[in-house]
C-alpha positions, 0 to 999 in steps of 0.5 A: 543381724542389726539390733532394733533401735530400742536395743541401741538406745538402751546400750547407749544409755547404759554407757553414757548415762542420762546427761551423756545421752542427752548431749549425744542426741543434741549433738546428732540433731545439730549435725543432721540439721546443719547437713540439711541446711547446707544441702550436703552429705559429708558425715562419712568416716573413711579409712584412707587405706580403703582408698589405696593410701597406706601412709600411717601418718595420714589420718582417717577422714573424719568430719569435723563437728558443726558446732565447733566449726561454726564457733571457730569460723566466727573468729575470722572475718574475711575480706572478700577483696583479699582473704584466701582460705585453705583446708588441708585434707578437705575430705568430703568438703564440709569445711570448704562448703561451710567456709563458702557461705562466707565472703572469702576472695578464694577458697582452696580444698586440698586433698590427696584422695581423688575419690574424696575430692570428687565427692567434695566437688559434688557437695559444693555443686549442690550446697545452699547459701554459697557466697564465695564463687572462687573455690579451687580443688587441688589433688595433691600430697600436702607434704609436697604442696607449695602453699599459695602466697596469698593464703591468709587462713589455714585450716587443719583437722588433724589430717596428718602427723609426724614427718608429713605435718612437719613438711607442711609446716615447713612449706607454710613457713617458706610461703611466709618468707616469700611474702610477709603477711598475717596468716591465721592457722585454725587447728583441731586436735592440736595434740599432733602439733604438740608432738612435734615440740616447739613451733616458735613461729606459731603464736597461740591466740586461744583454744576451746574444747570441742565435742568428744576428745578434741579441742580447737586452737588458733594461732597467728603464723609469724613472718620471718624476722618477727619474734613469736612468744613461746607457747604459753602454759595455757596452750600446752 
């Protein structure tokens, strides 16, 4: 039987303390307001195993919090004539929809689950404030996906780890070999990236703490033939 709301409140207050409780309700209020403003429903957490996807290197679908998304996307200023954005593991489409309020030339949402992708499509159809009209959905395994050579910004919120992540990074590097260009990588929960060891062609640009235990880092992906600095101590 579900507990009454005051029981939940009391238990949360004991666990978080007064400041933690205030931060929790500020966070939840901002999440709800942002969902309402966009006109979408993307707050669901989904274990991929419930969708028949049982690779342990694929992480559960969890929505990235709006506060950190607004902050990281303010760092990029897309040119509607050339810049292309891709979200690896786009899930229910929150990041794609938020990016679509900006003037990208094209946005790509890549997702292995057709069920999640269909919900993402529906979110895009009903969202408010859309500016980018060219949004493409791709149902594919990221490890086997050949990155389009016009992509200039890559977003990852810890969608996979281990060999899958390594394959994705190899595919990104191969795209840079085919076409030298400036590519920005936005990575939430960089601990999975750090588990791979040195990735010398990713030049760290900065990072900040997010709500909860994650952080957001952003990098410049360096084209073949250029030399990237080793990851600085501040990025480790």
